[in-house]
C-alpha positions in Angstrom: 28.5 -34.3 -53.2 29.8 -32.7 -56.3 31.5 -34.3 -59.2 35.2 -33.6 -59.2 37.1 -32.9 -62.4 39.2 -35.4 -64.1 42.4 -36.3 -62.2 41.3 -34.5 -59.0 41.1 -36.3 -55.7 38.1 -35.7 -53.4 39.2 -35.5 -49.8 35.8 -34.8 -48.2 33.8 -37.9 -49.1 34.1 -41.7 -49.1 32.0 -44.7 -50.4 30.9 -47.5 -48.1 29.9 -51.0 -49.3 27.7 -53.4 -47.4 30.7 -54.8 -45.5 31.4 -51.3 -44.2 27.8 -51.0 -43.0 28.0 -54.4 -41.3 31.3 -53.4 -39.7 29.5 -50.4 -38.2 26.7 -52.7 -36.9 29.3 -55.0 -35.3 31.1 -52.0 -33.7 34.4 -52.8 -35.5 37.0 -50.7 -33.8 38.7 -49.5 -37.0 35.3 -48.6 -38.5 34.4 -46.7 -35.3 37.7 -44.8 -35.5 37.0 -44.0 -39.2 33.5 -42.8 -38.4 34.9 -40.5 -35.7 37.4 -39.1 -38.1 34.8 -38.6 -40.8 32.7 -36.7 -38.2 35.6 -34.5 -37.1 36.3 -33.6 -40.7 32.6 -33.2 -41.7 33.1 -35.7 -44.6 30.2 -37.0 -46.7 29.5 -40.7 -47.3 28.0 -42.2 -50.4 26.3 -45.6 -50.1 24.9 -47.3 -53.2 21.3 -48.4 -52.6 22.2 -52.0 -53.3 24.7 -52.0 -50.5 22.0 -50.8 -48.2 19.8 -53.7 -49.3 22.5 -56.2 -48.7 23.2 -55.0 -45.2 19.8 -53.8 -43.9 17.7 -56.1 -41.8 16.1 -53.5 -39.5 15.7 -53.6 -35.8 17.6 -52.2 -32.9 20.8 -53.9 -33.7 21.1 -51.7 -36.7 20.6 -48.4 -34.9 24.2 -47.3 -35.9 23.5 -48.0 -39.6 20.2 -46.2 -39.4 21.9 -43.2 -37.8 24.5 -43.1 -40.6 21.9 -43.5 -43.4 19.7 -40.7 -41.9 22.6 -38.3 -41.5 22.4 -35.3 -43.8 26.0 -36.0 -44.9 25.1 -39.4 -46.2 23.8 -39.9 -49.7 22.2 -43.2 -50.5 22.9 -43.4 -54.2 19.8 -44.6 -56.1 19.9 -47.5 -58.6 17.7 -45.8 -61.1 17.5 -46.6 -64.8 20.6 -44.7 -65.9 22.8 -46.1 -63.1 21.3 -49.6 -63.6 22.3 -49.5 -67.3 25.8 -48.2 -66.5 26.2 -51.0 -63.9 25.1 -53.6 -66.4 27.6 -52.3 -69.0 30.4 -52.4 -66.4 29.3 -56.0 -65.4 29.7 -57.0 -69.0 33.1 -55.2 -69.4 34.6 -56.4 -66.2 33.1 -59.9 -66.2 31.9 -59.4 -62.7 28.3 -60.5 -62.1 27.6 -59.0 -58.7 25.7 -55.8 -59.5 26.1 -54.5 -56.0 29.9 -54.7 -56.1 29.8 -53.1 -59.5 27.5 -50.4 -58.4 29.9 -49.6 -55.5 32.8 -49.4 -57.9 30.9 -47.3 -60.3 29.8 -44.9 -57.5 33.3 -44.5 -56.3 34.7 -44.1 -59.8 32.1 -41.5 -60.9 32.8 -39.4 -57.7 36.5 -40.1 -57.5 36.2 -41.5 -54.0 38.0 -44.1 -51.9 35.9 -47.2 -50.9 35.6 -48.8 -47.5 35.0 -52.5 -48.2 35.2 -55.9 -46.7 35.7 -57.4 -50.1 38.7 -55.7 -51.7 39.4 -58.6 -54.1 35.9 -58.4 -55.5 36.1 -54.6 -56.1 39.6 -54.9 -57.5 38.2 -57.3 -60.1 35.8 -54.6 -61.2 38.2 -51.7 -61.1 41.9 -52.2 -60.2 42.4 -48.4 -59.9 40.1 -48.0 -56.9 41.6 -47.0 -53.6 40.3 -49.5 -51.1 40.3 -49.5 -47.3 39.4 -52.6 -45.2 37.7 -51.9 -41.9 
């Protein structure tokens, strides 16, 4: 996924948080419809590594999540030193202590993406300009 210019809107990618992954696992109808739409449009998905850690428990129940994460159109965004420091700064600025929520918001903001989340209030507390979708 490329980085769009300032003010542009990416229409070919989206960010998922842990709640979106859990909705996939639970076969949420709205999430299934969204996945089908993403597939039809050949969209890419960005999932911060912390969100994967929150949702992942392994086993056959998570076959749908495993399939999404192994899809070539999915990027699991690493929480490396640079990202970790940026997340820490944003935690301090926003007053939000959940590093996974903040990493999801940062991922979406840096890539200018919408977020599929089960916790819109938490993400709104980090960045009230994010465009959020609840599965």
